[in-house]
C-alpha positions as a printed NumPy array, in Angstrom:
array([[ 15.855, -27.161, -18.676],
       [ 16.216, -26.046, -22.328],
       [ 18.213, -28.242, -24.728],
       [ 19.576, -26.51 , -27.826],
       [ 19.795, -28.588, -31.011],
       [ 21.083, -26.507, -33.923],
       [ 18.657, -23.664, -34.532],
       [ 15.834, -25.259, -32.534],
       [ 15.093, -25.241, -28.794],
       [ 13.045, -27.948, -27.137],
       [ 11.569, -27.367, -23.711],
       [ 12.152, -30.521, -21.69 ],
       [ 10.72 , -29.142, -18.438],
       [  8.219, -31.504, -16.909],
       [  4.722, -30.025, -16.804],
       [  4.112, -28.785, -13.239],
       [  1.471, -30.726, -11.339],
       [ -0.436, -28.436,  -8.989],
       [ -2.644, -29.383,  -6.034],
       [ -5.078, -26.492,  -5.552],
       [ -6.532, -26.458,  -2.037],
       [ -9.51 , -24.69 ,  -0.528],
       [-11.214, -24.326,  -3.895],
       [-14.648, -22.973,  -4.648],
       [-16.431, -23.065,  -7.981],
       [-15.075, -19.66 ,  -8.959],
       [-11.481, -20.797,  -8.292],
       [-11.954, -23.797, -10.561],
       [-13.669, -21.735, -13.264],
       [-11.094, -18.933, -13.43 ],
       [ -7.949, -21.049, -13.014],
       [ -9.167, -23.522, -15.632],
       [-10.133, -20.751, -18.037],
       [ -6.755, -19.034, -17.758],
       [ -4.789, -22.297, -17.856],
       [ -6.446, -23.537, -21.049],
       [ -5.904, -20.156, -22.722],
       [ -2.126, -20.349, -22.213],
       [  0.3  , -21.763, -24.799],
       [  0.695, -25.501, -24.261],
       [  4.224, -25.179, -22.868],
       [  2.967, -22.856, -20.117],
       [ -0.002, -24.954, -19.03 ],
       [  0.018, -26.905, -15.77 ],
       [ -1.843, -29.958, -14.541],
       [ -4.423, -28.755, -12.01 ],
       [ -5.956, -30.988,  -9.316],
       [ -8.657, -29.253,  -7.292],
       [ -9.497, -30.039,  -3.661],
       [-12.24 , -28.42 ,  -1.589],
       [-10.361, -29.16 ,   1.631],
       [ -8.331, -26.498,   3.393],
       [ -4.625, -27.259,   3.497],
       [ -3.641, -28.726,   6.853],
       [ -1.698, -31.657,   8.296],
       [ -4.401, -34.152,   7.344],
       [ -5.202, -32.876,   3.854],
       [ -1.558, -32.363,   2.835],
       [ -1.456, -36.025,   1.757],
       [ -3.727, -35.12 ,  -1.184],
       [ -0.739, -33.442,  -2.842],
       [  1.287, -36.677,  -2.95 ],
       [  1.511, -36.705,  -6.775],
       [  2.183, -32.974,  -7.149],
       [  5.32 , -30.834,  -7.074],
       [  3.405, -27.607,  -6.38 ],
       [  0.732, -26.639,  -3.884],
       [ -1.585, -23.681,  -4.506],
       [ -3.39 , -22.306,  -1.465],
       [ -5.333, -19.312,  -0.196],
       [ -5.197, -16.775,   2.6  ],
       [ -6.918, -18.947,   5.248],
       [ -4.909, -22.123,   4.636],
       [ -2.459, -22.877,   7.427],
       [  0.932, -23.593,   5.907],
       [  2.62 , -24.459,   9.19 ],
       [  5.991, -26.121,   9.771],
       [  4.263, -29.502,  10.18 ],
       [  2.362, -29.061,   6.914],
       [  5.505, -27.99 ,   5.075],
       [  7.449, -31.014,   6.344],
       [  4.667, -33.296,   5.124],
       [  4.622, -31.592,   1.722],
       [  8.406, -31.743,   1.419],
       [  8.428, -35.481,   2.16 ],
       [  6.019, -35.918,  -0.763],
       [  8.22 , -33.994,  -3.209],
       [  6.524, -30.589,  -3.143],
       [  9.04 , -27.801,  -3.745],
       [  6.793, -24.799,  -4.444],
       [  3.92 , -23.151,  -2.571],
       [  1.974, -20.773,  -4.823],
       [ -0.233, -18.435,  -2.829],
       [ -3.182, -17.063,  -4.789],
       [ -3.328, -14.044,  -2.485],
       [ -1.145, -11.133,  -1.413],
       [ -0.735, -11.99 ,   2.273],
       [  1.76 , -14.626,   3.397],
       [  1.496, -14.446,   7.192],
       [ -0.103, -17.925,   7.139],
       [  3.146, -19.51 ,   5.886],
       [  6.095, -20.521,   8.085],
       [  8.69 , -18.968,   5.775],
       [ 11.687, -19.988,   7.867],
       [ 10.671, -23.643,   7.813],
       [  9.958, -23.439,   4.077],
       [ 13.445, -22.013,   3.484],
       [ 15.007, -24.739,   5.635],
       [ 13.208, -27.428,   3.616],
       [ 14.026, -25.871,   0.252],
       [ 10.376, -25.086,  -0.484],
       [  9.948, -21.82 ,  -2.35 ],
       [  6.958, -19.526,  -1.82 ],
       [  5.411, -17.198,  -4.407],
       [  2.411, -14.912,  -4.117],
       [  0.132, -12.483,  -5.956],
       [  1.266,  -9.085,  -4.611],
       [ -1.367,  -6.962,  -6.358],
       [ -4.39 ,  -8.469,  -8.058],
       [ -6.728,  -5.475,  -8.015],
       [ -6.045,  -2.719,  -5.491],
       [ -9.013,  -0.824,  -6.949],
       [-11.369,  -3.664,  -6.027],
       [-10.396,  -3.566,  -2.343],
       [-10.273,   0.232,  -2.19 ],
       [-13.725,   0.572,  -3.769],
       [-15.146,  -1.998,  -1.354],
       [-13.605,  -0.126,   1.588],
       [-15.463,   3.002,   0.52 ],
       [-18.659,   0.972,   0.059],
       [-18.351,  -0.206,   3.666],
       [-17.674,   3.32 ,   4.904],
       [-20.673,   4.746,   3.044],
       [-22.972,   1.945,   4.205],
       [-21.883,   2.286,   7.822],
       [-21.934,   6.081,   7.866],
       [-25.315,   6.452,   6.15 ],
       [-26.827,   3.324,   7.771],
       [-27.707,   1.818,   4.401],
       [-27.672,  -1.696,   5.855],
       [-30.362,  -0.719,   8.356],
       [-32.426,   1.116,   5.745],
       [-32.314,  -1.913,   3.445],
       [-33.667,  -4.218,   6.143],
       [-36.386,  -1.711,   7.078],
       [-37.73 ,  -1.213,   3.59 ],
       [-37.854,  -4.984,   3.074],
       [-40.442,  -4.906,   5.883],
       [-42.229,  -1.943,   4.23 ],
       [-40.936,   0.427,   6.91 ],
       [-39.978,   3.69 ,   5.22 ],
       [-39.493,   5.786,   8.367],
       [-36.236,   7.734,   8.614],
       [-35.932,   7.763,  12.41 ],
       [-32.504,   6.535,  13.516],
       [-30.966,   6.76 ,  10.058],
       [-29.186,  10.109,  10.382],
       [-25.658,   9.973,   8.972],
       [-22.854,  12.479,   8.48 ],
       [-21.274,  14.147,   5.472],
       [-17.917,  12.67 ,   4.537],
       [-16.961,  15.961,   2.882],
       [-14.609,  17.907,   5.115],
       [-14.078,  15.035,   7.575],
       [-10.68 ,  13.541,   8.38 ],
       [ -9.957,   9.93 ,   7.504],
       [ -6.82 ,   8.233,   8.777],
       [ -5.208,   5.492,   6.709],
       [ -2.887,   2.977,   8.297],
       [ -0.815,   1.548,   5.462],
       [ -0.201,   3.283,   2.163],
       [  0.585,   0.549,  -0.306],
       [ -1.211,   0.149,  -3.625],
       [ -4.623,  -0.304,  -1.983],
       [ -4.064,   2.603,   0.366],
       [ -3.103,   4.846,  -2.541],
       [ -6.262,   3.877,  -4.465],
       [ -8.359,   4.502,  -1.375],
       [ -6.717,   7.897,  -0.856],
       [ -7.757,   8.971,  -4.351],
       [-11.357,   7.894,  -3.662],
       [-11.456,   9.761,  -0.341],
       [-10.051,  12.911,  -1.923],
       [-12.821,  12.658,  -4.508],
       [-15.3  ,  12.902,  -1.652],
       [-13.581,  16.049,  -0.386],
       [-12.122,  14.362,   2.693],
       [ -8.988,  15.384,   4.559],
       [ -6.634,  12.379,   4.382],
       [ -3.884,  11.69 ,   6.911],
       [ -1.784,   8.551,   6.641],
       [  0.654,   6.525,   8.708],
       [  3.207,   4.334,   6.96 ],
       [  6.767,   3.567,   8.044],
       [  7.923,   4.251,   4.465],
       [  7.155,   7.838,   3.51 ],
       [  7.11 ,   9.302,   0.015],
       [  6.836,  13.135,   0.247],
       [  6.353,  13.411,  -3.525],
       [  3.372,  11.037,  -3.387],
       [  1.834,  13.009,  -0.518],
       [  2.177,  16.227,  -2.469],
       [  0.728,  14.703,  -5.646],
       [ -2.3  ,  13.096,  -3.982],
       [ -2.838,  15.828,  -1.398],
       [ -2.585,  13.894,   1.853],
       [ -0.465,  14.351,   4.969],
       [  1.847,  11.837,   6.645],
       [  1.473,  11.712,  10.426],
       [  2.779,   9.565,  13.253],
       [  0.823,   6.522,  14.392],
       [ -0.582,   8.234,  17.495],
       [ -1.737,  11.243,  15.481],
       [ -3.845,   8.981,  13.26 ],
       [ -5.896,   8.058,  16.312],
       [ -6.116,  11.588,  17.702],
       [ -7.073,  13.31 ,  14.443],
       [ -9.327,  10.899,  12.558],
       [-13.107,  10.829,  12.346],
       [-12.747,   7.586,  10.383],
       [ -9.9  ,   5.053,  10.352],
       [ -9.256,   2.577,   7.543],
       [ -6.717,  -0.255,   7.759],
       [ -4.676,  -1.189,   4.674],
       [ -1.411,  -2.484,   6.116],
       [ -0.014,  -6.031,   6.042],
       [ -0.134,  -8.172,   9.181],
       [  3.293,  -8.176,  10.801],
       [  4.454,  -8.479,  14.424],
       [  4.486,  -4.651,  14.498],
       [  0.933,  -4.207,  13.152],
       [ -0.739,  -7.116,  14.948],
       [ -3.513,  -5.641,  17.161],
       [ -2.598,  -2.103,  16.117],
       [ -6.194,  -1.341,  17.118],
       [ -6.231,  -2.23 ,  20.817],
       [ -7.367,  -0.895,  24.191],
       [ -4.533,   1.636,  24.307],
       [ -4.957,   3.001,  20.784],
       [ -8.737,   3.181,  21.218],
       [ -8.338,   5.516,  24.207],
       [ -6.596,   8.006,  21.883],
       [ -9.423,   8.023,  19.345],
       [-12.182,  10.578,  18.944],
       [-15.601,   9.792,  20.369],
       [-17.806,   7.96 ,  17.836],
       [-14.9  ,   7.174,  15.524],
       [-15.716,   4.671,  12.772],
       [-13.247,   1.921,  11.844],
       [-12.999,   0.082,   8.513],
       [-10.844,  -3.033,   8.073],
       [-10.304,  -4.713,   4.723],
       [ -6.693,  -5.642,   5.551],
       [ -6.173,  -8.551,   7.933],
       [ -8.387,  -9.601,  10.819],
       [ -5.657,  -9.62 ,  13.451],
       [ -4.909,  -5.931,  12.896],
       [ -7.794,  -5.471,  15.329],
       [ -7.914,  -6.836,  18.872],
       [-11.542,  -7.847,  18.576],
       [-12.427,  -8.   ,  22.265],
       [-11.069,  -4.465,  22.754],
       [-13.314,  -3.207,  19.944],
       [-16.338,  -5.021,  21.393],
       [-15.778,  -3.261,  24.722],
       [-15.396,   0.109,  22.973],
       [-18.624,  -0.475,  21.023],
       [-20.444,  -1.266,  24.26 ],
       [-19.137,   1.96 ,  25.822],
       [-20.076,   3.91 ,  22.651],
       [-16.483,   5.063,  22.245],
       [-16.512,   3.561,  18.744],
       [-19.466,   4.777,  16.703],
       [-19.295,   2.097,  14.038],
       [-17.263,  -0.824,  12.757],
       [-17.187,  -2.345,   9.268],
       [-14.924,  -5.349,   8.704],
       [-14.382,  -7.665,   5.767],
       [-11.805,  -9.674,   7.709],
       [-11.9  , -11.25 ,  11.147],
       [ -9.232, -12.551,  13.512],
       [-10.66 , -16.095,  13.63 ],
       [-12.104, -16.144,  10.136],
       [-10.397, -19.323,   8.919],
       [-12.982, -21.461,  10.725],
       [-15.969, -19.684,   9.172],
       [-15.311, -17.518,   6.139],
       [-15.804, -18.848,   2.599],
       [-18.263, -21.435,   3.952],
       [-22.026, -21.676,   4.379],
       [-22.578, -22.347,   8.094],
       [-26.106, -20.928,   8.165],
       [-27.517, -24.24 ,   9.395],
       [-25.031, -24.521,  12.259],
       [-24.875, -22.971,  15.718],
       [-22.348, -20.128,  15.811],
       [-19.908, -21.12 ,  18.554],
       [-17.677, -18.05 ,  18.215],
       [-19.022, -15.886,  21.034],
       [-16.968, -12.831,  20.059],
       [-18.247, -12.859,  16.487],
       [-21.793, -13.477,  17.73 ],
       [-21.49 , -10.412,  19.966],
       [-20.199,  -8.304,  17.084],
       [-23.134,  -9.386,  14.922],
       [-25.543,  -8.209,  17.619],
       [-24.518,  -4.535,  17.28 ],
       [-26.673,  -2.407,  14.968],
       [-23.664,  -0.251,  14.091],
       [-21.468,  -3.124,  12.908],
       [-21.207,  -4.45 ,   9.347],
       [-19.408,  -7.742,   8.709],
       [-18.764,  -9.202,   5.274],
       [-17.029, -12.487,   4.507],
       [-13.695, -11.422,   2.98 ],
       [-15.179, -10.323,  -0.333],
       [-13.381,  -7.019,  -0.911],
       [-11.186,  -8.628,  -3.569],
       [-14.08 , -10.429,  -5.239],
       [-14.418,  -8.925,  -8.717],
       [-14.091, -10.463, -12.17 ],
       [-10.962,  -8.427, -12.837],
       [ -9.315,  -9.509,  -9.581],
       [-10.112, -13.199, -10.098],
       [ -8.631, -13.051, -13.597],
       [ -5.499, -11.291, -12.319],
       [ -5.105, -13.77 ,  -9.444],
       [ -5.341, -16.749, -11.802],
       [ -3.013, -15.237, -14.402],
       [ -0.358, -14.203, -11.885],
       [ -0.538, -17.492,  -9.966],
       [ -0.028, -19.608, -13.082],
       [  2.672, -17.282, -14.411],
       [  4.48 , -17.492, -11.048],
       [  4.504, -21.297, -11.263],
       [  5.774, -21.28 , -14.851],
       [  8.429, -18.644, -14.168],
       [  9.746, -20.518, -11.156],
       [  9.874, -23.86 , -12.948],
       [ 11.747, -22.318, -15.901],
       [ 14.086, -19.926, -14.08 ],
       [ 14.312, -21.409, -10.592],
       [ 13.218, -18.049,  -9.191],
       [ 10.305, -15.661,  -9.505],
       [  9.811, -11.921,  -9.253],
       [  6.92 , -12.564,  -6.823],
       [  8.919, -14.897,  -4.589],
       [  8.615, -14.411,  -0.825],
       [ 11.83 , -14.684,   1.181],
       [ 12.104, -15.119,   4.958],
       [ 13.06 , -11.836,   6.576]])
C-alpha cells in the first residue's frame, strides 16, 4: 500500500519475509548478494533452510508470508494447506518448471505462485550440446582411460555431427538456442512443437515435423519441452520402436519425459546407441545431494549407471554464474512485484 502525503509517497508495505527451502551454499551466496544490492524498499528478509519443502518441514515457514522453493520440492495439496494455515500467501519458485506444485489447490487456498520462466536458455542449450558431443565422441570414456595412462583409441570411434539429423521435441527459448548451436555444426534440424512459427523456421533453417516423424527421421533426439500430461513419458516403448537403430537421446528437460525402464530395455537390446541425461524421473531423492557414502537403492538408476554408453549428470545444465544471478534477480523481483501490485508478470495460473 502507498500512502500519498502532499508531494511525498511513503511505502508502508511490510517487508516480505521469505523462507527459502532446499538451499545450498550457492543459493545463499547469490540470493544474499542480489538482495543486499537492491534498494532498501525492495529488499526482503531471507531465512534459509537446507531441508526440502514437505509436510514436515513446512512448519519452518511459520513466521514467513512467502516460501521460495526449487524444482525438486514437493508443493503438494497437503503442504499448501499447512503453509496457508501459517499465513503464507506466495510461493516463489526459483526455477522455470512448476509441475511440482498443486496449482488448483494453491488457487483454492488463495496462495499465488510465481516462477523464473527463463534464467539462461543459453546455459541449458550449451550443456545439451556438451552432453551430445561427449556421448557421441565417447569423451567420458577417453577421460577415464587416460587417467589410468591408457591412450589406446580402440572402442572410441564416434560419428560426425555434420550432416546428421537431430530432432528437437519442444521449441521454446532453450530449444531455439539449441537449434542455433546445431545449425552451427552443420546439422539438419527437425522439430516438433504444438505451437508452430513458420517465420522462425525459415529464419533459423529448421523444419517442423509431426511427433512421429521426429522418431523416424532423427539420428539424435534432444528433449526441451515442459512436463505436462501430454509430454509425460513421450519417450516410451512405442515411440522407441519408431526410432532409428543406434539413435542417441539427450534430456535436459524433465526426467519424466522419459519412461526410464523402456529406455533401459532399449539400451540392453542396442536399439538406443547412447543416452545422456541431466534429469531423472526419481531425482528428487538423490540429486543435489552427496550420497557417495550410501548404498544406491534405486535399481533403475543403478542399471543405467552400468551402461558404458550412458552419461548421467545431476541436474547441472542451468548451473552457470549468469543463470544463478538471473534466477536470484528474477525471484526477488517477482516477490517485490507481487507484494506491491498484487500480481506478477511471472505468475503461474491453474489451467
